[in-house]
DOSEDO-875744 format. One record per atom (N, C-alpha, C, CB): residue number from 1; residue in one letter; atom name; z, y, x. Coordinates in nm, 2 decimals. Each point is the difference from the previous one (the first is absolute). Glycine has a CB too. Example, Ala and Ser with C-alpha at 12.3 -4.5 7.8 and 13.67 -1.06 7.14 Angstrom:
// DOSEDO-875744
kollum 1; donu a; tinu N; Z 0.78; Y -0.57; X 1.32
kollum 1; donu a; tinu CA; Z 0.00; Y 0.12; X -0.09
kollum 1; donu a; tinu C; Z 0.00; Y 0.12; X 0.09
kollum 1; donu a; tinu CB; Z 0.12; Y -0.12; X -0.19
kollum 2; donu s; tinu N; Z -0.19; Y 0.23; X 0.15
kollum 2; donu s; tinu CA; Z 0.00; Y 0.11; X 0.09
kollum 2; donu s; tinu C; Z 0.08; Y 0.11; X -0.08
kollum 2; donu s; tinu CB; Z -0.22; Y -0.06; X 0.12
***
This chain:
// DOSEDO-875744
kollum 1; donu x; tinu N; Z 10.70; Y 9.84; X 7.89
kollum 1; donu x; tinu CA; Z 0.05; Y -0.06; X 0.12
kollum 1; donu x; tinu C; Z 0.03; Y 0.12; X 0.09
kollum 1; donu x; tinu CB; Z -0.14; Y -0.21; X -0.02
kollum 2; donu x; tinu N; Z 0.25; Y 0.21; X 0.09
kollum 2; donu x; tinu CA; Z 0.04; Y 0.11; X 0.09
kollum 2; donu x; tinu C; Z -0.07; Y -0.02; X 0.13
kollum 2; donu x; tinu CB; Z 0.22; Y 0.02; X -0.11
kollum 3; donu x; tinu N; Z -0.23; Y 0.09; X 0.18
kollum 3; donu x; tinu CA; Z -0.06; Y -0.01; X 0.14
kollum 3; donu x; tinu C; Z 0.08; Y -0.08; X 0.09
kollum 3; donu x; tinu CB; Z -0.10; Y 0.22; X -0.04
kollum 4; donu x; tinu N; Z 0.03; Y -0.29; X 0.13
kollum 4; donu x; tinu CA; Z 0.07; Y -0.08; X 0.10
kollum 4; donu x; tinu C; Z 0.07; Y 0.09; X 0.10
kollum 4; donu x; tinu CB; Z -0.17; Y -0.19; X -0.03
kollum 5; donu x; tinu N; Z 0.28; Y 0.15; X 0.08
kollum 5; donu x; tinu CA; Z 0.07; Y 0.08; X 0.10
kollum 5; donu x; tinu C; Z -0.08; Y 0.00; X 0.14
kollum 5; donu x; tinu CB; Z 0.22; Y -0.05; X -0.11
kollum 6; donu x; tinu N; Z -0.20; Y 0.15; X 0.19
kollum 6; donu x; tinu CA; Z -0.06; Y 0.00; X 0.13
kollum 6; donu x; tinu C; Z 0.05; Y -0.12; X 0.08
kollum 6; donu x; tinu CB; Z -0.03; Y 0.25; X -0.01
kollum 7; donu x; tinu N; Z -0.05; Y -0.30; X 0.10
kollum 7; donu x; tinu CA; Z 0.05; Y -0.11; X 0.09
kollum 7; donu x; tinu C; Z -0.05; Y 0.02; X 0.14
kollum 7; donu x; tinu CB; Z -0.01; Y -0.16; X -0.20
kollum 8; donu x; tinu N; Z 0.08; Y 0.09; X 0.29
kollum 8; donu x; tinu CA; Z -0.03; Y 0.02; X 0.14
kollum 8; donu x; tinu C; Z -0.12; Y -0.09; X 0.04
kollum 8; donu x; tinu CB; Z 0.24; Y 0.05; X 0.04
kollum 9; donu x; tinu N; Z -0.30; Y -0.02; X 0.08
kollum 9; donu x; tinu CA; Z -0.11; Y -0.09; X 0.04
kollum 9; donu x; tinu C; Z 0.04; Y -0.14; X 0.01
kollum 9; donu x; tinu CB; Z -0.09; Y 0.19; X 0.13
kollum 10; donu x; tinu N; Z -0.01; Y -0.28; X -0.15
kollum 10; donu x; tinu CA; Z 0.01; Y -0.14; X 0.00
kollum 10; donu x; tinu C; Z 0.09; Y -0.05; X -0.12
kollum 10; donu x; tinu CB; Z -0.04; Y 0.00; X 0.25
kollum 11; donu x; tinu N; Z 0.03; Y 0.06; X -0.36
kollum 11; donu x; tinu CA; Z 0.08; Y -0.04; X -0.12
kollum 11; donu x; tinu C; Z -0.10; Y -0.04; X -0.11
kollum 11; donu x; tinu CB; Z 0.19; Y 0.16; X 0.06
kollum 12; donu x; tinu N; Z -0.14; Y -0.23; X -0.16
kollum 12; donu x; tinu CA; Z -0.07; Y -0.05; X -0.11
kollum 12; donu x; tinu C; Z 0.05; Y 0.07; X -0.13
kollum 12; donu x; tinu CB; Z -0.04; Y -0.22; X 0.12
kollum 13; donu x; tinu N; Z -0.06; Y 0.25; X -0.20
kollum 13; donu x; tinu CA; Z 0.04; Y 0.05; X -0.13
kollum 13; donu x; tinu C; Z -0.07; Y -0.09; X -0.10
kollum 13; donu x; tinu CB; Z 0.03; Y 0.24; X 0.08
kollum 14; donu x; tinu N; Z 0.04; Y -0.26; X -0.19
kollum 14; donu x; tinu CA; Z -0.05; Y -0.09; X -0.10
kollum 14; donu x; tinu C; Z 0.02; Y 0.06; X -0.14
kollum 14; donu x; tinu CB; Z 0.05; Y -0.20; X 0.14
kollum 15; donu x; tinu N; Z -0.15; Y 0.19; X -0.22
kollum 15; donu x; tinu CA; Z 0.00; Y 0.05; X -0.14
kollum 15; donu x; tinu C; Z -0.03; Y -0.12; X -0.09
kollum 15; donu x; tinu CB; Z -0.06; Y 0.24; X 0.06
kollum 16; donu x; tinu N; Z 0.15; Y -0.26; X -0.16
kollum 16; donu x; tinu CA; Z -0.03; Y -0.11; X -0.09
kollum 16; donu x; tinu C; Z -0.12; Y 0.03; X -0.09
kollum 16; donu x; tinu CB; Z 0.24; Y -0.06; X 0.00
kollum 17; donu x; tinu N; Z -0.25; Y 0.18; X -0.05
kollum 17; donu x; tinu CA; Z -0.12; Y 0.04; X -0.08
kollum 17; donu x; tinu C; Z -0.01; Y 0.15; X 0.02
kollum 17; donu x; tinu CB; Z 0.03; Y -0.18; X -0.17
kollum 18; donu x; tinu N; Z -0.15; Y 0.23; X 0.21
kollum 18; donu x; tinu CA; Z -0.02; Y 0.14; X 0.01
kollum 18; donu x; tinu C; Z -0.15; Y 0.03; X -0.02
kollum 18; donu x; tinu CB; Z 0.19; Y 0.02; X 0.17
kollum 19; donu x; tinu N; Z -0.22; Y 0.06; X -0.27
kollum 19; donu x; tinu CA; Z -0.14; Y 0.04; X -0.03
kollum 19; donu x; tinu C; Z -0.06; Y 0.08; X 0.11
kollum 19; donu x; tinu CB; Z 0.05; Y -0.01; X -0.24
kollum 20; donu x; tinu N; Z 0.04; Y 0.09; X 0.31
kollum 20; donu x; tinu CA; Z -0.05; Y 0.08; X 0.11
kollum 20; donu x; tinu C; Z 0.11; Y 0.00; X 0.12
kollum 20; donu x; tinu CB; Z -0.13; Y 0.15; X -0.16
kollum 21; donu x; tinu N; Z 0.08; Y -0.15; X 0.28
kollum 21; donu x; tinu CA; Z 0.08; Y 0.00; X 0.11
kollum 21; donu x; tinu C; Z -0.05; Y 0.12; X 0.09
kollum 21; donu x; tinu CB; Z 0.06; Y -0.25; X -0.01
kollum 22; donu x; tinu N; Z 0.03; Y 0.33; X 0.05
kollum 22; donu x; tinu CA; Z -0.04; Y 0.12; X 0.09
kollum 22; donu x; tinu C; Z 0.06; Y -0.02; X 0.14
kollum 22; donu x; tinu CB; Z -0.01; Y 0.15; X -0.20
kollum 23; donu x; tinu N; Z -0.07; Y -0.16; X 0.30
kollum 23; donu x; tinu CA; Z 0.05; Y -0.01; X 0.14
kollum 23; donu x; tinu C; Z -0.03; Y 0.13; X 0.07
kollum 23; donu x; tinu CB; Z -0.05; Y -0.25; X 0.00
kollum 24; donu x; tinu N; Z 0.15; Y 0.30; X 0.07
kollum 24; donu x; tinu CA; Z -0.02; Y 0.13; X 0.07
kollum 24; donu x; tinu C; Z 0.06; Y -0.01; X 0.14
kollum 24; donu x; tinu CB; Z 0.00; Y 0.13; X -0.22
kollum 25; donu x; tinu N; Z -0.06; Y -0.07; X 0.31
kollum 25; donu x; tinu CA; Z 0.05; Y 0.01; X 0.14
kollum 25; donu x; tinu C; Z 0.04; Y 0.14; X 0.03
kollum 25; donu x; tinu CB; Z -0.14; Y -0.19; X 0.07
kollum 26; donu x; tinu N; Z 0.25; Y 0.21; X 0.00
kollum 26; donu x; tinu CA; Z 0.04; Y 0.14; X 0.03
kollum 26; donu x; tinu C; Z 0.02; Y 0.01; X 0.15
kollum 26; donu x; tinu CB; Z 0.12; Y 0.02; X -0.22
kollum 27; donu x; tinu N; Z -0.16; Y 0.09; X 0.28
kollum 27; donu x; tinu CA; Z 0.01; Y 0.02; X 0.14
kollum 27; donu x; tinu C; Z -0.13; Y -0.04; X 0.07
kollum 27; donu x; tinu CB; Z 0.25; Y -0.03; X -0.01
kollum 28; donu x; tinu N; Z -0.24; Y 0.01; X 0.14
kollum 28; donu x; tinu CA; Z -0.12; Y -0.03; X 0.08
kollum 28; donu x; tinu C; Z -0.01; Y -0.15; X 0.04
kollum 28; donu x; tinu CB; Z 0.02; Y 0.23; X 0.09
kollum 29; donu x; tinu N; Z 0.07; Y -0.31; X -0.15
kollum 29; donu x; tinu CA; Z -0.01; Y -0.14; X 0.04
kollum 29; donu x; tinu C; Z -0.12; Y -0.07; X -0.06
kollum 29; donu x; tinu CB; Z 0.25; Y 0.00; X 0.02
kollum 30; donu x; tinu N; Z -0.30; Y -0.10; X 0.05
kollum 30; donu x; tinu CA; Z -0.10; Y -0.09; X -0.05
kollum 30; donu x; tinu C; Z 0.06; Y -0.09; X -0.11
kollum 30; donu x; tinu CB; Z -0.14; Y 0.02; X 0.22
kollum 31; donu x; tinu N; Z 0.06; Y -0.04; X -0.32
kollum 31; donu x; tinu CA; Z 0.05; Y -0.09; X -0.11
kollum 31; donu x; tinu C; Z -0.09; Y -0.12; X -0.01
kollum 31; donu x; tinu CB; Z 0.10; Y 0.19; X -0.13
kollum 32; donu x; tinu N; Z -0.05; Y -0.31; X 0.14
kollum 32; donu x; tinu CA; Z -0.07; Y -0.12; X -0.03
kollum 32; donu x; tinu C; Z 0.07; Y -0.07; X -0.12
kollum 32; donu x; tinu CB; Z -0.07; Y -0.03; X 0.25
kollum 33; donu x; tinu N; Z -0.01; Y -0.01; X -0.34
kollum 33; donu x; tinu CA; Z 0.06; Y -0.06; X -0.12
kollum 33; donu x; tinu C; Z -0.09; Y -0.11; X -0.06
kollum 33; donu x; tinu CB; Z 0.11; Y 0.21; X -0.05
kollum 34; donu x; tinu N; Z -0.05; Y -0.30; X -0.02
kollum 34; donu x; tinu CA; Z -0.08; Y -0.10; X -0.07
kollum 34; donu x; tinu C; Z 0.06; Y 0.00; X -0.15
kollum 34; donu x; tinu CB; Z -0.04; Y -0.15; X 0.21
kollum 35; donu x; tinu N; Z -0.05; Y 0.16; X -0.30
kollum 35; donu x; tinu CA; Z 0.04; Y 0.00; X -0.14
kollum 35; donu x; tinu C; Z -0.06; Y -0.13; X -0.06
kollum 35; donu x; tinu CB; Z 0.01; Y 0.26; X -0.02
kollum 36; donu x; tinu N; Z 0.08; Y -0.35; X -0.03
kollum 36; donu x; tinu CA; Z -0.05; Y -0.12; X -0.06
kollum 36; donu x; tinu C; Z 0.04; Y -0.01; X -0.14
kollum 36; donu x; tinu CB; Z 0.02; Y -0.11; X 0.22
kollum 37; donu x; tinu N; Z -0.09; Y 0.04; X -0.30
kollum 37; donu x; tinu CA; Z 0.03; Y -0.02; X -0.14
kollum 37; donu x; tinu C; Z -0.04; Y -0.13; X -0.05
kollum 37; donu x; tinu CB; Z -0.02; Y 0.24; X -0.04
kollum 38; donu x; tinu N; Z 0.07; Y -0.29; X -0.07
kollum 38; donu x; tinu CA; Z -0.03; Y -0.12; X -0.05
kollum 38; donu x; tinu C; Z 0.10; Y -0.06; X -0.09
kollum 38; donu x; tinu CB; Z -0.13; Y -0.04; X 0.20
kollum 39; donu x; tinu N; Z 0.11; Y -0.08; X -0.25
kollum 39; donu x; tinu CA; Z 0.09; Y -0.06; X -0.09
kollum 39; donu x; tinu C; Z 0.12; Y -0.05; X 0.09
kollum 39; donu x; tinu CB; Z -0.18; Y -0.07; X -0.16
kollum 40; donu x; tinu N; Z 0.30; Y 0.07; X 0.10
kollum 40; donu x; tinu CA; Z 0.12; Y -0.06; X 0.07
kollum 40; donu x; tinu C; Z -0.03; Y -0.14; X 0.04
kollum 40; donu x; tinu CB; Z 0.15; Y 0.15; X -0.13
kollum 41; donu x; tinu N; Z -0.10; Y -0.19; X 0.24
kollum 41; donu x; tinu CA; Z -0.01; Y -0.14; X 0.05
kollum 41; donu x; tinu C; Z 0.10; Y -0.09; X -0.07
kollum 41; donu x; tinu CB; Z -0.07; Y 0.08; X 0.23
kollum 42; donu x; tinu N; Z 0.02; Y -0.19; X -0.28
kollum 42; donu x; tinu CA; Z 0.08; Y -0.10; X -0.07
kollum 42; donu x; tinu C; Z 0.03; Y -0.11; X 0.09
kollum 42; donu x; tinu CB; Z -0.10; Y 0.07; X -0.23
kollum 43; donu x; tinu N; Z 0.22; Y -0.10; X 0.27
kollum 43; donu x; tinu CA; Z 0.03; Y -0.11; X 0.09
kollum 43; donu x; tinu C; Z 0.03; Y 0.04; X 0.14
kollum 43; donu x; tinu CB; Z -0.15; Y -0.14; X -0.14
kollum 44; donu x; tinu N; Z 0.14; Y 0.04; X 0.23
kollum 44; donu x; tinu CA; Z 0.04; Y 0.02; X 0.14
kollum 44; donu x; tinu C; Z -0.11; Y 0.08; X 0.07
kollum 44; donu x; tinu CB; Z 0.13; Y -0.21; X 0.00
kollum 45; donu x; tinu N; Z -0.09; Y 0.29; X 0.10
kollum 45; donu x; tinu CA; Z -0.08; Y 0.07; X 0.09
kollum 45; donu x; tinu C; Z 0.04; Y -0.04; X 0.14
kollum 45; donu x; tinu CB; Z -0.04; Y 0.20; X -0.15
kollum 46; donu x; tinu N; Z -0.06; Y -0.26; X 0.23
kollum 46; donu x; tinu CA; Z 0.03; Y -0.05; X 0.13
kollum 46; donu x; tinu C; Z -0.08; Y 0.09; X 0.10
kollum 46; donu x; tinu CB; Z 0.03; Y -0.24; X -0.08
kollum 47; donu x; tinu N; Z 0.04; Y 0.28; X 0.19
kollum 47; donu x; tinu CA; Z -0.06; Y 0.09; X 0.10
kollum 47; donu x; tinu C; Z 0.00; Y -0.07; X 0.13
kollum 47; donu x; tinu CB; Z 0.08; Y 0.21; X -0.12
kollum 48; donu x; tinu N; Z -0.18; Y -0.19; X 0.20
kollum 48; donu x; tinu CA; Z -0.01; Y -0.04; X 0.14
kollum 48; donu x; tinu C; Z -0.10; Y 0.08; X 0.07
kollum 48; donu x; tinu CB; Z 0.06; Y -0.23; X -0.07
kollum 49; donu x; tinu N; Z -0.01; Y 0.32; X 0.16
kollum 49; donu x; tinu CA; Z -0.09; Y 0.10; X 0.06
kollum 49; donu x; tinu C; Z -0.07; Y 0.08; X -0.10
kollum 49; donu x; tinu CB; Z -0.03; Y -0.16; X 0.19
kollum 50; donu x; tinu N; Z -0.10; Y 0.17; X -0.18
kollum 50; donu x; tinu CA; Z -0.08; Y 0.08; X -0.10
kollum 50; donu x; tinu C; Z -0.03; Y -0.07; X -0.13
kollum 50; donu x; tinu CB; Z -0.10; Y 0.12; X 0.19
kollum 51; donu x; tinu N; Z 0.14; Y -0.24; X -0.20
kollum 51; donu x; tinu CA; Z -0.04; Y -0.08; X -0.12
kollum 51; donu x; tinu C; Z 0.11; Y -0.01; X -0.10
kollum 51; donu x; tinu CB; Z -0.14; Y -0.14; X 0.15
kollum 52; donu x; tinu N; Z 0.10; Y 0.15; X -0.28
kollum 52; donu x; tinu CA; Z 0.09; Y 0.00; X -0.11
kollum 52; donu x; tinu C; Z -0.06; Y -0.10; X -0.10
kollum 52; donu x; tinu CB; Z 0.08; Y 0.24; X 0.03
kollum 53; donu x; tinu N; Z -0.01; Y -0.34; X -0.07
kollum 53; donu x; tinu CA; Z -0.05; Y -0.10; X -0.09
kollum 53; donu x; tinu C; Z 0.11; Y -0.05; X -0.09
kollum 53; donu x; tinu CB; Z -0.17; Y -0.07; X 0.17
kollum 54; donu x; tinu N; Z 0.13; Y -0.01; X -0.27
kollum 54; donu x; tinu CA; Z 0.10; Y -0.05; X -0.10
kollum 54; donu x; tinu C; Z 0.05; Y -0.14; X 0.02
kollum 54; donu x; tinu CB; Z -0.11; Y 0.15; X -0.16
kollum 55; donu x; tinu N; Z 0.04; Y -0.22; X 0.25
kollum 55; donu x; tinu CA; Z 0.04; Y -0.14; X 0.03
kollum 55; donu x; tinu C; Z -0.01; Y -0.03; X 0.15
kollum 55; donu x; tinu CB; Z -0.08; Y -0.07; X -0.24
kollum 56; donu x; tinu N; Z 0.16; Y -0.01; X 0.29
kollum 56; donu x; tinu CA; Z 0.00; Y -0.03; X 0.14
kollum 56; donu x; tinu C; Z -0.14; Y -0.05; X 0.05
kollum 56; donu x; tinu CB; Z 0.25; Y -0.05; X -0.01
kollum 57; donu x; tinu N; Z -0.31; Y -0.04; X -0.07
kollum 57; donu x; tinu CA; Z -0.13; Y -0.05; X 0.05
kollum 57; donu x; tinu C; Z -0.11; Y 0.11; X 0.00
kollum 57; donu x; tinu CB; Z 0.07; Y -0.22; X -0.10
kollum 58; donu x; tinu N; Z -0.06; Y 0.31; X 0.02
kollum 58; donu x; tinu CA; Z -0.10; Y 0.11; X 0.00
kollum 58; donu x; tinu C; Z 0.03; Y 0.09; X 0.12
kollum 58; donu x; tinu CB; Z -0.02; Y 0.00; X -0.25
kollum 59; donu x; tinu N; Z 0.14; Y 0.02; X 0.29
kollum 59; donu x; tinu CA; Z 0.04; Y 0.08; X 0.11
kollum 59; donu x; tinu C; Z -0.05; Y -0.07; X 0.13
kollum 59; donu x; tinu CB; Z 0.20; Y 0.09; X -0.12
kollum 60; donu x; tinu N; Z -0.18; Y -0.22; X 0.13
kollum 60; donu x; tinu CA; Z -0.04; Y -0.07; X 0.12
kollum 60; donu x; tinu C; Z -0.16; Y 0.00; X 0.01
kollum 60; donu x; tinu CB; Z 0.21; Y -0.15; X -0.01
kollum 61; donu x; tinu N; Z -0.27; Y 0.14; X -0.11
kollum 61; donu x; tinu CA; Z -0.15; Y 0.00; X 0.00
kollum 61; donu x; tinu C; Z -0.05; Y 0.14; X 0.05
kollum 61; donu x; tinu CB; Z 0.00; Y -0.17; X -0.19
kollum 62; donu x; tinu N; Z 0.06; Y 0.27; X 0.14
kollum 62; donu x; tinu CA; Z -0.04; Y 0.14; X 0.05
kollum 62; donu x; tinu C; Z 0.01; Y 0.01; X 0.15
kollum 62; donu x; tinu CB; Z 0.07; Y 0.10; X -0.23
kollum 63; donu x; tinu N; Z 0.04; Y -0.15; X 0.28
kollum 63; donu x; tinu CA; Z 0.03; Y 0.01; X 0.15
kollum 63; donu x; tinu C; Z -0.11; Y -0.08; X 0.07
kollum 63; donu x; tinu CB; Z 0.25; Y 0.04; X -0.03
kollum 64; donu x; tinu N; Z -0.28; Y -0.16; X -0.02
kollum 64; donu x; tinu CA; Z -0.10; Y -0.08; X 0.07
kollum 64; donu x; tinu C; Z -0.14; Y 0.07; X -0.01
kollum 64; donu x; tinu CB; Z 0.13; Y -0.21; X -0.06
kollum 65; donu x; tinu N; Z -0.16; Y 0.26; X -0.06
kollum 65; donu x; tinu CA; Z -0.13; Y 0.07; X -0.01
kollum 65; donu x; tinu C; Z -0.01; Y 0.12; X 0.09
kollum 65; donu x; tinu CB; Z -0.01; Y -0.08; X -0.24
kollum 66; donu x; tinu N; Z 0.11; Y 0.15; X 0.25
kollum 66; donu x; tinu CA; Z 0.00; Y 0.12; X 0.09
kollum 66; donu x; tinu C; Z -0.02; Y -0.05; X 0.15
kollum 66; donu x; tinu CB; Z 0.14; Y 0.13; X -0.16
kollum 67; donu x; tinu N; Z -0.06; Y -0.22; X 0.20
kollum 67; donu x; tinu CA; Z 0.00; Y -0.05; X 0.14
kollum 67; donu x; tinu C; Z -0.14; Y -0.06; X 0.03
kollum 67; donu x; tinu CB; Z 0.24; Y -0.05; X -0.01
kollum 68; donu x; tinu N; Z -0.31; Y -0.01; X -0.10
kollum 68; donu x; tinu CA; Z -0.13; Y -0.06; X 0.02
kollum 68; donu x; tinu C; Z -0.11; Y 0.10; X -0.01
kollum 68; donu x; tinu CB; Z 0.09; Y -0.21; X -0.09
kollum 69; donu x; tinu N; Z -0.06; Y 0.34; X 0.08
kollum 69; donu x; tinu CA; Z -0.11; Y 0.10; X -0.01
kollum 69; donu x; tinu C; Z -0.06; Y 0.01; X -0.14
kollum 69; donu x; tinu CB; Z -0.04; Y -0.04; X 0.24
kollum 70; donu x; tinu N; Z 0.09; Y -0.02; X -0.34
kollum 70; donu x; tinu CA; Z -0.07; Y 0.00; X -0.13
kollum 70; donu x; tinu C; Z 0.04; Y 0.13; X -0.08
kollum 70; donu x; tinu CB; Z 0.00; Y -0.25; X 0.00
kollum 71; donu x; tinu N; Z 0.08; Y 0.34; X 0.06
kollum 71; donu x; tinu CA; Z 0.03; Y 0.13; X -0.06
kollum 71; donu x; tinu C; Z -0.05; Y 0.11; X 0.08
kollum 71; donu x; tinu CB; Z 0.20; Y -0.10; X -0.11
kollum 72; donu x; tinu N; Z -0.28; Y 0.08; X 0.21
kollum 72; donu x; tinu CA; Z -0.05; Y 0.10; X 0.09
kollum 72; donu x; tinu C; Z 0.10; Y 0.03; X 0.11
kollum 72; donu x; tinu CB; Z -0.12; Y 0.10; X -0.19
kollum 73; donu x; tinu N; Z 0.09; Y 0.00; X 0.27
kollum 73; donu x; tinu CA; Z 0.09; Y 0.03; X 0.11
kollum 73; donu x; tinu C; Z 0.02; Y 0.16; X 0.00
kollum 73; donu x; tinu CB; Z -0.08; Y -0.20; X 0.14
kollum 74; donu x; tinu N; Z 0.20; Y 0.24; X -0.10
kollum 74; donu x; tinu CA; Z 0.03; Y 0.14; X 0.02
kollum 74; donu x; tinu C; Z 0.02; Y 0.03; X 0.15
kollum 74; donu x; tinu CB; Z 0.10; Y 0.01; X -0.24
kollum 75; donu x; tinu N; Z -0.17; Y 0.09; X 0.29
kollum 75; donu x; tinu CA; Z 0.02; Y 0.04; X 0.14
kollum 75; donu x; tinu C; Z 0.14; Y 0.04; X 0.02
kollum 75; donu x; tinu CB; Z -0.24; Y 0.07; X 0.01
kollum 76; donu x; tinu N; Z 0.30; Y -0.11; X 0.10
kollum 76; donu x; tinu CA; Z 0.14; Y 0.04; X 0.04
kollum 76; donu x; tinu C; Z 0.11; Y -0.08; X -0.07
kollum 76; donu x; tinu CB; Z -0.10; Y 0.22; X 0.04
kollum 77; donu x; tinu N; Z 0.07; Y -0.31; X -0.13
kollum 77; donu x; tinu CA; Z 0.10; Y -0.08; X -0.07
kollum 77; donu x; tinu C; Z 0.03; Y -0.12; X 0.09
kollum 77; donu x; tinu CB; Z -0.07; Y 0.08; X -0.24
kollum 78; donu x; tinu N; Z 0.19; Y -0.10; X 0.28
kollum 78; donu x; tinu CA; Z 0.03; Y -0.11; X 0.10
kollum 78; donu x; tinu C; Z 0.01; Y -0.14; X -0.06
kollum 78; donu x; tinu CB; Z 0.11; Y 0.17; X 0.13
kollum 79; donu x; tinu N; Z -0.13; Y -0.19; X -0.25
kollum 79; donu x; tinu CA; Z 0.01; Y -0.14; X -0.06
kollum 79; donu x; tinu C; Z -0.13; Y -0.03; X -0.08
kollum 79; donu x; tinu CB; Z 0.25; Y 0.02; X -0.01
***
């Protein structure tokens, strides 16, 4: 697998299969990153705010659970 090209801030890189991934920062800028892995999603993906689900009823349930405090609270989050 060839190395991924450089990308600008707030960009996404995706590798279909990679035994190793090398992340490097250059210069004095702060770097924030998230590295996620897993099996490919089969089927629909529904997004609403911070919630990602596979079916509309699960998405609505997650929003109700969050609004009802069943997922905890984060300081400074307005919803």
